[in-house]
N, C-alpha and C positions, 0 to 999 in steps of 0.2 A: 504494500500500500504506500502511496505517496502521502506522507504524513504532514501535519501542520508545520512541524519543525523544518521539513524539507522546503515547503513553500515560503516559510519565513526567511530562510537563507536566500532562496532564489529572488523573492520580491525585494529583499534588502539590497542584493547586488544590482538589481534593476534600478531601485530608487537612488542608490549612491552614484550610479552611472560611472563607476570606475572600471577600467579594463581589467585590473588585477588588484587583489587585496590579500594580505597575509592572513593566515589562520589566527594569529595573535590579535591583529587589528580587528578582524571580524568578530572575535570573541568579545573584545572591548566594546565594540559598537552595539552588539546584540545583548550584552550583559550576561553572557553565558561563559561557562568554563572552557578553556582551550581544548580540553579533552572531549567535551560534548560536541563542540563545533567540529573538531577533527573527525569524530564518528559520523556526524551528519554529512560532512563534505565527502567522506569516503563512500557513503551510500549514494549520494547524488552523482559522484563520479562513476560508480558502478552502473547507474541508470543511464549515463551519457548526458546528463544535464549540465554538469560543470566539468572543467578540466583543471588540472593542477600542474605546477612545475616547481622544481627546487631552485631557489635563488639564495646561494650561501647557506645560512642556517635556517632560512625561512621557507615555508611552503606557500606559494602564491596560488590563489583561486580565481578563476574567471568563468563566466558563462560560456557554454558552447554556442555555436551559431546555427543549431538545428532549427528547422522551421517552427515547431511548436513553442520553443523558447522565444523566438522573435515575435510570434503572434501574441504570446503572453505579455511580453515586454510592451508591445503597442497598446494592449488593452489596459494593463496596470498603469501605464503612464497617462492615458487619456482619462481614466476613471480613478485617479489617485485619491479622490475624496471618499471612495468606497473601499471597504475591507474585502476586496475580491479574493485575495489569496486565502483569507480565512474561510470564505464561503465555499470555495471550490476544493479545498484540501481534503484529504482523506476520503471518506465515503462520498463527499460531494463530487469528486472527480469520477467515481464509478457511476454515479447517477447521470452526470452530464454525458458520459460516453454513449448513453442510449437515448439522448434527447435529440437525435437526428430527425425525429418526427414526433407528432403528438402521441403521447402515451399516458396511460393511467398510472396511478401510484402503484397499483397491484402489478402491472406489467413491468414497471421500473424495478420494483422489489425483486420480482422473479428473475429478471435478466441480470441485475447488478449484484445480486447476492446480499444486498443490504436489507435489514429488517424493514417492514412496512412502516413501523412507527418512526424509524430514523429517516426513511424516505420522506414522509410527511413533514417532519421537522425541517429537513434541509430544503424542501420545496417551499415551505412557508417562508423561510429566511430569504430564499432567492426571489420569491414573489414580492416580499416586502420592499425590496430595493429595485424592483422593476426588471430583473434579469429574466424571470419566468412569468408567463401568462397562463391562464387556465380557461378552457372552454369545454363545456359538456364533459366534465370529469377528466379531460385530457390536458396535460401540461405541455407547453411549447416554450422554446427560448424566444424572447423578443429581440428584434433588431436593436442594436448592432451586436448582440451577445451570441448570435448563432455561431460565431467563430469558436465559442467554447467547446463545441463538439469536436472540431478539428484539433484544438489544443489538447483535449482529453485523450483523443485517439492517438494523436502524435506522440504524446508523452508515454502512454502505455506501450506503443509500438517500439519506441526507442528503448524503453526498459527491457522489453522482450528480446529485441535484437542484441543488446549488450549481454544479456543473460545467455542466449544461445551461442553467441560468438566465443564464449569461454570454452565450449566443447565441440563446436562444429565449424566447418569452412564452407564457402560457396553457398550461403543461405539464400533461400527463396521462400518467403512466407506465402502460404496458400489460404489460410483461414485463421482468424484470431478474434478473441473478445478481450475484455480487460484482464482476464486471469487464465486463459487457455490459448494455445496456438498450435497450428499444424504447419510444418515446414519441410522443405526438401533441402538436402545438403550433400556435399561431396565426401563426407567422412562418416565413420561410425561414431556413435555417441554412447557413452557409458556414464550416466549421471542419474541421481535420484530424480524421480518425477518426469523423466524423459523416456517415452515408450516408443519402441520401434513399431511402425505401422505401415500401411500400404502394401504393394505387391510382395515385398520381401518377407512379410509376416505370414503369407498364405500357407506356407509349408507347415507352420505350427498347427494349422487346423485341417490338415489332410489334403491340401491342394497345392503341392509344390510347383512353383512357377519358375521357368527358366527366363530370367529377366536381368538385364544389365542396367536397368533404370537407376536413377539416383536413390539414395536412402531417404526415407521419410520418418519423421518423429512427431509425436504428439506430446506437448508439455502440459501437464495438468496436476493439480493436487486434489482433485475431486474424486479420483478413482485410483485403484492400484494395479489395474491391468486393462488391456484392450480386449474387449469381447468380440465375437464374430459380427454382431450387429454393428458395433462401433467401427470395425474394420471395413465393412461394406460402405458405410457413410464416408469414411476417410478416403477410401479408394475412389469413390465417385467425385469427391471434392478435388482430388488430385487430377483426375481426368475422367470425363464421362463419355469417352469414345466407345466404339463397338467392342474393342478388345477388353477394356476395363469392365464394361458391362457384362461381358461373358464371364470374366473372372468372378464377378460378384454373383452371377447366377449359379456358378459352380459351388461357390462357398455357401450360398443360401441353401442349396439342395443338400450338400454334404453335411452341413451342421444342423439342418432342420431348424433354421432360425425362425423363431416365433414372429409372425407377421406384425402383431400388435407392438411387440418390443421394438422391431425394426422401424416401424412408423414413428414411435415415440422418440427413438434416438435421432431419426432424421429431423424431427421437429426441433431438436436442440440446436442444430446447425443452420437452420433455415434463415434466421434473421440476419446473419452476417455473411451470407453466401450469395454470390451472383448466380449460382446454379439453383434451379428449381428442384431441389433434392426430393421433396415430397412427390412431385409428379414422376420423377425417374423411378423412385422406389415403387410407386403404384404400378408403373409399367412392368417392372421386373416381376413383381408379385403376380400380376395378371398373366404374364407370359408363362410362368411356371404352373399356375393353377389351371390354366386353360390348355396346357401342353402345346403352346405355340399358336393356338387359334387367335388369341388376343395378342397382337404384336404391335411393334412401333418401330420407328426409324432407329437405326443403330443397334437393333437386336437381331440375332442370327435367325436363320430358318430353323425350324424345329428339328428337322433331320440332321442338319449340320451340327446343331447343339447336342443332339443325342450322340453323335460320333465323338465330339469333343469330350462329353461327359464320360463316355466309355474309356477314352484314353486316360482320363484322370481317375478312373475307377469310382465314379460318382453314379449312384443308382438313381434313375428317374422313376 
């Protein structure tokens, strides 16, 4: 979580408008201990929000030039009379992540993982200063504060990228929310809460694939393993072409994946995906249940699929 102390440091560096400041000076200005400031700066540097360099015996801190920091700087400068950094820190940033469209407090709580009571409190605070408006139980950001969505998403993405870069090279993000993300990379990853997924994992579930595709990982702290239903969703997010759809059909049949569970897992990924995952899942289910009578574009002919299934020892 991007805590209030993190935003306090960032907003202070913006307010002071200094290119670089030492840890000791920053501690004096904020009234904090040097040790506490050093810890906060280290966390911010790990997120990619600030950078440091050694100058003699002093460590100098400066803001990075990433887009969300520049956007935040513009907003905090223009509305310096408001405690925007306090309003958006912590759970506020998680809620803002999902205010890209009008949403109810219940929807915001479900997507952000913030309790509904806290969502209401944060929204009330944002409404009070004119950042958020409400119409028919749906909350929206008012102009010119719509940029807060871009800021929230940019800050979380930067945090995710810096985290993943500790373990992987050649990153390509495929799907992400404020606390989970799916990515492709050019290396193996061995770290807590990073789970192998995509075509390379099919062999674990009885469908060994000969593929030289890049490795894919899912970073989450919400679960401890990738289930077959989860794997189908990830694979379709990676690529929904005819080859990958056939992979998913084989896995669905081999593992006897419960259709209701599969639809539920697809729902989890829909809001942040450019792919209509629900529609694709319904097509795959319809194809299997009708033995190819109900088909769609990018699905194989039933006889062709039967042959492929036989090769993989999948019973239809």
